[in-house]
C-alpha positions as CSV (number, residue, x, y, z in Angstrom):
1,M,-19.9,-5.8,9.6
2,G,-23.0,-5.8,6.7
3,P,-22.8,-7.1,3.4
4,A,-21.9,-4.0,1.7
5,D,-18.4,-3.7,3.9
6,P,-15.7,-3.9,1.8
7,R,-13.9,-6.4,4.3
8,R,-16.0,-8.8,3.0
9,R,-15.5,-8.1,-0.8
10,P,-13.7,-10.7,-2.0
11,G,-10.0,-10.0,-3.2
12,P,-5.9,-10.4,-2.7
13,G,-6.4,-9.2,0.9
14,R,-8.3,-12.2,1.8
15,L,-7.6,-15.6,2.8
16,R,-10.0,-17.8,2.0
17,R,-9.1,-21.1,1.8
18,R,-6.1,-21.5,-0.3
19,D,-2.6,-20.4,1.1
20,R,-0.8,-19.0,-2.2
21,R,-0.8,-15.3,-2.3
22,A,0.6,-15.1,-5.6
23,L,1.6,-11.6,-7.2
24,P,4.1,-10.2,-9.3
25,H,7.9,-8.5,-8.7
26,S,8.5,-10.5,-5.0
27,R,12.0,-8.3,-5.0
28,I,9.9,-5.0,-5.2
29,R,10.5,-4.1,-1.4
30,S,7.4,-1.3,-0.1
31,S,8.3,1.6,-0.8
32,G,10.1,3.7,2.1
33,G,8.6,1.1,4.1
34,T,4.3,1.8,4.0
35,P,3.6,3.8,6.7
36,I,0.7,2.8,9.1
37,E,-2.7,4.0,9.1
38,D,-2.2,5.2,13.5
39,D,0.9,6.4,12.7
40,I,-0.7,8.9,9.9
41,A,-3.5,9.9,12.4
42,A,-1.0,10.8,15.0
43,V,1.2,12.3,12.8
44,A,-1.7,14.5,11.5
45,E,-3.0,15.2,15.3
46,R,0.3,16.6,16.3
47,A,0.3,19.1,13.2
48,L,-2.9,20.6,13.7
49,L,-2.0,20.8,17.8
50,D,1.6,21.1,17.5
51,D,3.2,24.4,16.3
52,G,5.7,24.5,13.2
53,H,3.9,21.9,11.3
54,Q,2.2,25.2,8.9
55,G,3.3,24.7,5.4
56,A,5.1,21.5,6.5
57,A,5.2,18.2,4.2
58,H,6.3,15.2,6.2
59,R,7.2,12.3,4.7
60,L,5.9,9.2,7.0
61,T,7.7,6.2,6.1
62,G,7.6,2.6,8.3
63,P,10.6,1.5,10.3
64,E,11.9,-0.9,7.9
65,A,11.1,-1.9,4.0
66,I,9.5,-5.2,3.5
67,P,9.7,-7.4,0.0
68,K,6.2,-8.5,-0.7
69,A,6.7,-12.0,0.5
70,G,7.8,-10.7,3.7
71,Q,4.9,-8.9,4.1
72,V,2.9,-12.5,3.0
73,E,5.2,-14.4,5.9
74,A,4.1,-11.5,8.2
75,I,0.4,-11.9,8.1
76,G,0.2,-15.9,8.0
77,R,2.4,-15.3,11.3
78,A,-0.6,-12.7,12.6
79,V,-2.9,-15.4,11.0
80,G,-1.4,-18.5,12.8
81,R,-1.2,-20.3,9.4
82,E,1.8,-20.6,7.2
83,L,1.2,-18.8,4.3
84,Q,2.8,-19.6,0.8
85,F,4.3,-16.4,-1.7
86,V,4.0,-17.3,-5.3
87,E,5.3,-14.7,-7.8
88,V,3.5,-14.5,-11.2
89,P,5.4,-13.2,-13.9
90,P,4.3,-9.4,-15.0
91,D,3.8,-10.8,-18.6
92,Q,0.6,-13.1,-16.6
93,A,-0.6,-10.7,-14.4
94,G,-4.2,-10.2,-15.2
95,P,-6.7,-8.1,-13.4
96,E,-8.1,-10.6,-11.6
97,L,-4.4,-9.9,-9.3
98,F,-5.8,-7.0,-8.1
99,P,-9.7,-6.8,-8.7
100,F,-9.8,-3.4,-6.8
101,V,-8.1,-1.9,-9.9
102,P,-9.7,-0.9,-13.5
103,P,-8.4,-2.7,-15.5
104,H,-7.0,-0.9,-17.9
105,M,-4.8,0.8,-15.1
106,V,-3.2,-2.6,-14.5
107,T,-0.4,-1.7,-17.4
108,D,0.7,1.1,-15.4
109,L,0.5,-0.3,-12.5
110,L,3.2,-3.6,-12.8
111,K,4.6,-1.1,-14.8
112,A,5.2,1.6,-11.7
113,F,6.2,-1.9,-9.3
114,E,8.4,-2.7,-12.0
115,A,10.4,0.7,-11.9
116,T,11.2,0.1,-7.7
117,V,12.8,-3.3,-8.6
118,G,16.6,-3.1,-6.9
119,V,15.6,1.1,-5.8
120,Q,16.5,1.0,-2.0
121,P,13.6,2.8,-0.7
122,E,13.6,5.9,2.0
123,I,12.9,5.2,5.5
124,T,12.6,8.3,7.8
125,D,12.1,8.5,11.3
126,A,9.0,11.7,11.0
127,A,6.3,9.6,12.6
128,E,9.4,9.3,16.0
129,R,10.1,12.8,15.7
130,I,7.0,14.3,15.4
131,T,5.0,12.0,17.8
132,G,7.8,11.1,20.3
133,T,6.9,7.0,19.8
134,P,8.9,4.7,17.5
135,A,6.5,4.1,13.3
136,R,5.0,0.8,14.2
137,S,6.1,-2.2,12.1
138,F,4.1,-4.6,9.2
139,A,4.2,-7.2,11.2
140,R,2.0,-5.3,14.5
141,W,0.1,-3.7,11.3
142,A,-0.6,-7.6,10.4
143,A,-1.4,-8.6,13.8
144,D,-3.7,-5.3,14.8
145,H,-6.1,-6.3,11.6
146,A,-5.4,-10.6,11.4
147,D,-9.4,-10.6,11.9
148,H,-9.7,-8.7,8.5
149,F,-7.8,-11.7,6.9
150,R,-9.5,-14.1,8.9
151,H,-13.8,-12.8,7.7
């Protein structure tokens, strides 16, 4: 992993010496349970190789919707450290919390987050129906990617 590798960039995904993660809108649940890249790849493989997927739009989600604080806890378990989620009031959330988002888009991003507070996310069984294997959980994803958070 060289210096240009995106996993080396400082940002919200890297756990450094601090064990706190600040984000606005902690009550947001990942919309529809974020699908894991391995599940997306497995569905794509089946869609390309099996009949019956022509023109289909499969709505993929993870198996559960987890609040942001729960995602931080799962990452903490994966890396063997207790992490603390700190909610930042949206009016105090600035570009430093979203280093990979162009600064002029942060306000719109925060508005989009706010619009999902209290909305029940959609959870589908599409990945399991198509692949025959249940969708992977966020906790499994965190465990599989723990080294990415350590470096």
